[in-house]
C-alpha positions in Angstrom: 2.4 20.2 22.4 4.9 18.4 24.6 8.2 17.8 22.8 8.7 14.1 21.8 11.3 12.1 23.7 12.5 10.9 20.3 11.8 12.5 16.9 13.9 10.9 14.3 13.7 12.8 11.0 15.6 10.5 8.7 18.0 12.6 6.7 21.1 11.7 4.9 23.8 10.9 7.6 25.7 8.1 9.1 23.2 8.2 11.9 19.5 8.7 12.2 19.3 12.1 13.9 17.0 12.7 16.9 15.7 16.3 16.4 13.8 16.3 19.6 16.8 17.6 21.5 17.0 14.5 23.8 20.0 13.0 22.0 18.5 9.6 21.1 20.3 9.3 17.8 20.0 6.0 16.0 22.9 3.9 14.8 22.5 2.4 11.3 23.1 -1.4 11.4 23.7 -3.1 8.1 23.1 -1.0 5.0 19.7 0.8 5.0 19.5 3.3 2.2 18.8 7.0 2.4 15.9 7.8 0.0 13.2 10.5 -0.5 10.7 10.1 2.2 7.2 11.4 2.9 8.7 14.6 4.2 12.4 15.1 3.2 14.7 12.1 3.6 13.8 8.7 4.9 15.4 5.3 5.5 14.6 2.4 3.3 15.1 -1.0 5.0 15.7 -4.2 2.9 14.7 -6.8 5.4 18.1 -7.4 7.0 19.1 -4.0 8.3 17.7 -1.6 10.9 18.4 1.3 13.3 19.2 0.9 17.0 18.4 4.1 19.0 19.8 2.8 22.2 16.8 4.3 23.9 15.6 2.1 26.8 13.4 4.3 29.0 10.2 2.5 30.2 7.1 4.6 29.7 3.9 4.3 31.7 2.0 6.2 29.1 3.1 7.0 25.6 2.4 7.9 22.0 4.4 6.5 19.1 4.0 7.6 15.5 5.7 7.4 12.1 5.2 7.6 8.4 5.7 4.2 6.8 5.5 2.5 3.4 6.3 -1.1 2.4 6.5 -3.0 -0.9 4.6 -5.8 0.8 1.2 -6.0 2.4 1.3 -7.1 6.0 1.9 -10.9 6.3 1.4 -13.6 8.8 4.3 -15.7 7.6 6.1 -17.7 10.3 8.8 -16.0 12.4 8.0 -12.7 10.8 7.0 -10.5 13.8 8.4 -7.1 13.0 7.5 -3.6 12.2 8.7 0.0 11.7 9.1 0.8 15.4 9.6 -1.8 18.1 10.4 -1.8 21.8 9.0 -5.3 22.6 6.8 -5.3 25.8 6.7 -1.5 26.4 5.4 -0.5 23.0 5.6 -1.6 19.4 4.2 -1.2 15.8 3.8 -4.5 13.9 3.6 -4.8 10.2 4.0 -8.5 10.0 3.0 -11.0 12.8 1.9 -14.6 13.0 -1.1 -13.7 15.2 -3.8 -11.7 13.4 -4.6 -9.4 16.3 -1.1 -8.0 16.3 -0.6 -7.9 12.5 -1.0 -4.4 11.1 -1.3 -3.0 14.6 0.2 -1.6 17.8 0.7 -3.7 20.9 1.6 -3.4 24.5 2.1 -5.9 27.4 0.3 -4.9 30.6 0.5 -8.2 32.3 -1.0 -9.7 29.2 -0.5 -8.8 25.5 -3.1 -6.4 23.9 -3.3 -5.2 20.3 -5.0 -2.4 18.3 -5.3 -2.8 14.6 -4.7 -0.4 11.7 -6.0 -2.8 9.1 -6.3 -2.9 6.3 -2.9 -1.7 5.1 -1.7 -2.0 1.5 1.6 -2.3 -0.2 3.4 0.7 -1.8 1.4 3.4 0.0 2.4 5.9 2.6 0.6 5.7 5.9 0.8 7.8 9.0 0.5 5.3 11.9 0.1 6.4 15.5 -0.8 4.7 18.7 -1.5 6.0 22.2 -1.6 4.3 25.6 -2.9 6.2 28.7 -3.1 3.3 31.1 -6.8 2.7 30.4 -6.9 2.1 26.6 -4.7 1.3 23.6 -5.8 3.4 20.6 -4.6 3.1 17.0 -4.8 5.9 14.4 -4.3 5.6 10.6 -3.7 8.8 8.7 -5.1 10.8 11.6 -8.3 8.8 11.9 -9.1 6.7 15.0 -9.3 3.0 13.8 -9.3 0.9 16.9 -9.8 1.4 20.6 -8.9 -1.5 22.9 -10.4 -0.8 26.3 -9.2 -4.1 27.8 -5.6 -2.8 27.7 -5.3 -1.3 31.2 -2.4 -1.1 33.7 1.3 -0.4 33.5 3.3 -1.5 30.5 5.9 -4.2 31.3 9.5 -3.0 31.8 11.7 -3.8 28.9 15.5 -3.9 28.7 15.7 -4.0 24.9 16.3 -0.7 23.1 13.9 1.0 20.6 14.7 -0.2 17.1 13.4 0.8 13.7 12.6 -1.9 11.1 13.5 -4.8 13.5 12.0 -6.6 16.4 13.6 -5.2 19.6 14.6 -8.6 20.9 14.8 -11.0 17.9 16.4 -11.0 14.5 13.1 -10.4 12.6 13.0 -7.5 10.2 10.7 -5.1 8.5 11.0 -4.3 4.8 10.0 -0.8 3.8 10.6 2.9 4.3 10.2 4.8 7.6 10.1 8.6 8.1 9.3 11.0 10.9 9.4 8.5 13.8 8.3 9.9 17.1 7.9 8.8 20.8 6.1 10.8 23.5 5.8 10.1 27.2 2.1 10.8 27.3 -1.0 9.9 25.3 -1.7 12.6 22.7 -5.2 13.7 21.9 -6.9 12.9 18.6 -6.4 16.6 17.6 -2.6 16.4 18.4 -2.3 13.2 16.4 -3.8 15.0 13.4 -1.4 17.9 14.0 1.8 15.8 14.0 0.5 14.0 10.8 0.0 17.3 9.0 3.4 18.6 10.0 4.2 22.3 9.2 0.8 23.8 8.3 2.3 27.3 7.7 3.1 26.0 4.2 1.1 24.0 1.6 0.4 20.5 2.8 -1.6 17.3 2.0 -0.8 17.1 -1.7 -3.1 15.2 -4.1 -1.7 13.0 -5.7 0.2 11.9 -2.6 3.9 12.5 -2.7 5.7 9.6 -4.4 2.6 7.9 -5.8 2.0 6.3 -9.2 -1.5 6.7 -10.5 -3.5 6.0 -13.7 -3.7 8.9 -16.1 -7.4 9.6 -15.3 -6.7 9.8 -11.5 -3.9 12.4 -11.5 -5.5 15.8 -12.4 -6.3 18.2 -11.0 -3.4 18.6 -8.6 -4.6 19.7 -5.2 -3.3 20.7 -1.8 -4.3 22.1 1.6 -3.5 25.8 2.1 -1.1 27.0 4.7 -2.5 28.7 7.7 -1.9 32.3 6.5 -2.0 31.9 2.8 -3.7 34.5 0.7 -2.7 33.0 -2.7 -0.5 30.3 -4.1 2.5 30.3 -6.4 2.5 27.0 -8.4 5.6 25.4 -10.0 5.4 22.2 -12.2 7.7 20.3 -14.5 9.7 17.1 -15.0 13.1 18.6 -13.9 13.3 18.2 -10.1 16.2 20.7 -9.7 14.4 23.3 -11.9 11.2 23.0 -9.8 13.2 23.2 -6.6 15.1 26.4 -7.6 12.6 28.4 -9.6 11.0 31.5 -8.2 8.2 33.8 -9.5 10.6 35.5 -11.9 11.1 32.1 -13.8 10.4 32.4 -17.5 11.2 28.8 -18.5 7.7 27.5 -17.9 8.3 26.0 -14.5 6.5 28.8 -12.8 2.7 28.5 -13.5 1.5 31.7 -11.8 -0.1 33.0 -8.7 -3.7 31.8 -8.0 -6.4 31.7 -5.3 -7.6 28.2 -5.9 -6.0 25.1 -4.2 -6.2 23.0 -7.4 -4.2 23.2 -10.6 -4.4 21.7 -14.1 -1.2 22.0 -16.2 -2.2 23.1 -19.7 -0.2 20.3 -21.3 -1.8 17.7 -19.0 0.2 14.6 -18.2 1.4 11.7 -20.4 0.5 8.0 -20.5 3.4 6.4 -18.6 4.8 9.9 -18.0 6.9 11.2 -15.2 8.2 11.5 -12.7 6.6 14.9 -12.5 7.6 17.4 -9.8 5.6 20.2 -8.3 5.8 22.8 -5.6 3.4 25.3 -4.1 4.7 28.4 -2.3 2.3 30.3 -0.1 1.9 34.0 -0.7 0.9 35.0 2.9 -1.4 37.7 4.1 1.6 39.7 5.4 3.3 39.6 2.0 5.9 36.9 3.0 6.5 33.7 0.9 6.3 30.3 2.5 8.4 28.0 0.3 6.8 24.7 -0.2 8.1 21.2 -0.4 8.9 19.3 -3.6 6.3 16.7 -4.4 6.4 14.1 -7.0 4.2 11.6 -8.8 4.3 9.4 -11.9 1.7 8.0 -14.3 1.2 4.3 -15.2 1.3 3.0 -18.7 -1.7 0.8 -18.1 -5.2 0.8 -16.6 -5.5 -1.5 -13.7 -8.3 -4.1 -13.6 -7.0 -6.1 -10.6 -3.6 -6.4 -8.7 -5.0 -8.4 -5.7 -3.1 -6.1 -3.3 -6.2 -4.6 -1.5 -7.4 -7.9 0.1 -6.8 -8.9 3.7 -8.3 -11.3 6.3 -10.9 -8.9 7.5 -14.6 -8.5 6.4 -15.5 -7.4 3.8 -12.0 -7.4 2.2 -11.4 -11.1 1.9 -10.4 -12.1 -1.6 -13.2 -14.6 -1.9 -15.7 -11.8 -1.1 -14.9 -10.1 -4.4 -13.8 -13.0 -6.6 -16.9 -15.2 -6.3 -16.1 -18.9 -6.6 -18.0 -22.2 -6.5 -18.4 -22.5 -2.8 -21.7 -24.5 -2.3 -22.3 -24.3 -6.1 -22.4 -27.9 -7.5 -21.7 -26.8 -11.1 -18.6 -24.8 -10.2 -15.4 -26.5 -8.9 -13.5 -23.3 -8.0 -12.4 -22.2 -4.6 -10.6 -18.8 -4.3 -8.0 -18.3 -1.5 -6.7 -20.5 1.3 -9.0 -21.8 4.0 -9.9 -20.5 7.4 -7.6 -23.0 9.0 -4.6 -21.4 7.2 -5.7 -17.9 8.4 -6.3 -19.1 12.0 -2.7 -20.5 11.9 -1.3 -17.1 11.0 -1.6 -17.2 7.2 -3.6 -15.3 4.6 -6.5 -16.0 2.3 -4.5 -14.5 -0.6 -1.2 -16.0 -1.9 1.8 -14.0 -0.5 4.8 -16.0 -1.7 4.0 -16.9 -5.3 3.4 -13.5 -6.8 4.2 -11.8 -10.2 4.5 -8.3 -8.6 3.5 -6.7 -5.4 2.8 -8.8 -2.3 -0.3 -10.8 -3.2 -1.8 -13.0 -6.0 -5.0 -15.0 -6.2 -4.8 -18.8 -5.7 -7.6 -20.4 -7.7 -8.1 -24.0 -6.7 -10.0 -26.1 -9.2 -11.7 -29.5 -9.3 -13.0 -30.2 -12.8 -14.8 -33.4 -12.3 -17.6 -33.0 -14.9 -17.8 -29.3 -14.1 -15.8 -26.2 -14.8 -14.1 -24.0 -12.3 -14.5 -20.3 -12.4 -14.0 -17.2 -10.3 -15.8 -13.9 -11.2 -15.4 -10.3 -10.1 -18.3 -8.0 -10.7 -17.6 -4.4 -11.7 -20.1 -1.9 -10.4 -20.6 0.4 -12.0 -19.8 -1.0 -15.4 -16.2 -0.2 -16.6 -15.5 1.4 -19.9 -12.7 -0.5 -21.6 -12.6 1.8 -24.6 -11.1 4.7 -22.7 -7.6 6.0 -23.0 -7.0 4.1 -26.3 -6.5 0.7 -24.6 -6.6 -2.3 -26.9 -5.2 -5.3 -25.0 -6.0 -7.3 -21.9 -3.1 -8.7 -19.9 -3.4 -11.5 -17.4 -0.5 -13.1 -15.6 -0.9 -16.8 -14.7 1.2 -19.5 -13.2 0.4 -23.1 -12.6 1.8 -26.1 -10.7 3.7 -29.1 -12.1 1.3 -31.4 -10.4 -1.7 -29.9 -12.2 -3.5 -31.8 -15.0 -3.6 -30.1 -18.3 -6.7 -28.0 -18.5 -8.1 -25.3 -20.8 -7.8 -21.9 -19.2 -10.1 -19.1 -20.1 -10.9 -15.4 -19.4 -14.5 -14.2 -19.8 -15.9 -10.7 -20.1 -19.6 -10.3 -19.5 -19.8 -14.1 -19.6 -18.1 -14.4 -23.0 -15.0 -16.7 -22.8 -11.8 -16.8 -24.8 -9.4 -19.8 -24.3 -5.7 -20.0 -24.0 -4.1 -22.0 -26.8 -2.1 -24.3 -24.6 -3.8 -26.5 -21.9 -0.3 -27.3 -20.5 0.0 -23.6 -19.4 -1.5 -24.7 -16.0 1.5 -26.9 -15.5 4.1 -24.1 -15.9 5.9 -23.2 -12.8 6.9 -19.7 -14.0 4.7 -16.7 -14.6 3.3 -16.2 -18.1 1.7 -13.1 -19.4 -1.4 -13.8 -21.5 -2.2 -10.9 -23.9 -5.6 -10.9 -25.4 -6.8 -8.3 -28.0 -9.9 -6.6 -26.8 -11.2 -6.8 -30.3 -11.4 -10.6 -29.9 -14.2 -10.0 -27.3 -16.0 -7.3 -29.2 -16.0 -9.6 -32.3 -18.0 -12.0 -30.1 -20.5 -9.3 -29.1 -19.1 -8.0 -25.9 -19.8 -4.3 -25.3 -16.3 -3.0 -24.3 -17.8 0.3 -23.1 -19.8 -1.6 -20.3 -17.8 -4.4 -18.8 -19.7 -5.8 -15.8 -17.9 -9.1 -15.0 -14.4 -10.5 -15.4 -13.9 -14.2 -14.9 -11.0 -16.6 -14.9 -11.7 -20.2 -15.2 -10.6 -23.7 -16.2 -12.5 -26.3 -18.3 -15.1 -26.0 -21.1 -18.8 -25.8 -20.4 -19.5 -27.2 -23.8 -17.3 -30.2 -23.4 -17.3 -31.4 -19.8 -14.9 -34.1 -18.9 -13.7 -36.1 -15.8 -10.9 -33.6 -15.3 -8.5 -33.3 -12.4 -7.8 -30.8 -9.6 -5.1 -28.4 -8.8 -4.3 -24.7 -8.4 -3.8 -21.7 -10.8 -2.3 -18.5 -9.6 -3.5 -15.2 -11.1 -2.0 -11.7 -10.8 -1.8 -8.3 -12.5 -4.8 -8.0 -14.7 -4.3 -4.8 -16.8 -5.3 -3.0 -19.9 -2.6 -1.7 -22.3 -2.5 0.4 -25.4 -1.6 -1.4 -28.6 2.0 -2.4 -29.2 3.2 -1.9 -25.6 
């Protein structure tokens, strides 16, 4: 493979080092933080800092690629055009952008602007993003898979005087918030096979860990641990524990319990399992190769949540079928239901989102539930298919975070499981302008006949079907619906 013009492995230093040999080292502007990345060290950007590489070569054909993770889903907020890699007209990755075609995508100016989307992209997840331009098409890859081909993008990219920057628009003071690792620029369009190769990295050692490095998962999603074998591996030495340094330094002579043995399989279940809310856990797989050598693996980490997730509203975007109102069914064209979920098409066409991206309890999105209770109730319902078992893992409480608006009328708020509703004690809760956690014992639903082992629908609503009144209208924000064990 052709050596990249720039390959910035972000490792602890006063500069972002270009390991391609071309000397395009980046200067840190502001105070980005060195953190653990997808592969070794990475830079975490806080929304007001960036790296300037000083690199200004105009490329007629190119490939750009990096690993990226953001605490926020891509947004269309005004004056937010920015991304992990940006060289304005010549090439760019956008995370945020006012115009939907460029949001979550790559872009190039070849006399006119053209985009190729990676969507959907979620918050708090590592992605390998790559884009190629060969003069005849702009192609976007996510995690090694071709997502979009824009055949209308033909010609020579516009010359650009602004230098390549990470986490900032090349020409304007607009910034990306998140972590960037293994950023690369090539002066030709790589093939799909080459894109997969640079995503995989060093395949002589164990790679592609499952759970993904740095992830936090529910307890039932973690085990078994898995990985892809190195190219010449005959067997695998597995190391696992909660002490990072111990996992990093142990070898096959270890007697402390960190070394878990040599095996042929590419999956592993620790005998002690993992704990509810446990971690961080650390693990490593060394390859015992066919020639008898050892290929020392990387340190991977994960943690376990102390809850089961029902809904965090992070997975929705503006593209079919992932619009929030496509999952949370409201009262659109239903005369007996005054609810509308999400903002309108006019907001999205102006660069906004269906989901709420500013008023959130955690993450990057919440659900805006607009209600109009004029002799009707207002309700949004998510259907769970298959039915979900809410008796697993010892959970006993349902948690729902809600926030109102001071202009709202007082209204009874309820949560319903399988059509059986329980009401909040205080109708004025819909007028509160701060987030409130509503904890409901699951036994309160089972006492009313709900089969907790087979939950098929979850609803959030306002009003009382048994006592309809000429109520008012307003908005209720909903976020972070979770299940907890008792006493948490």
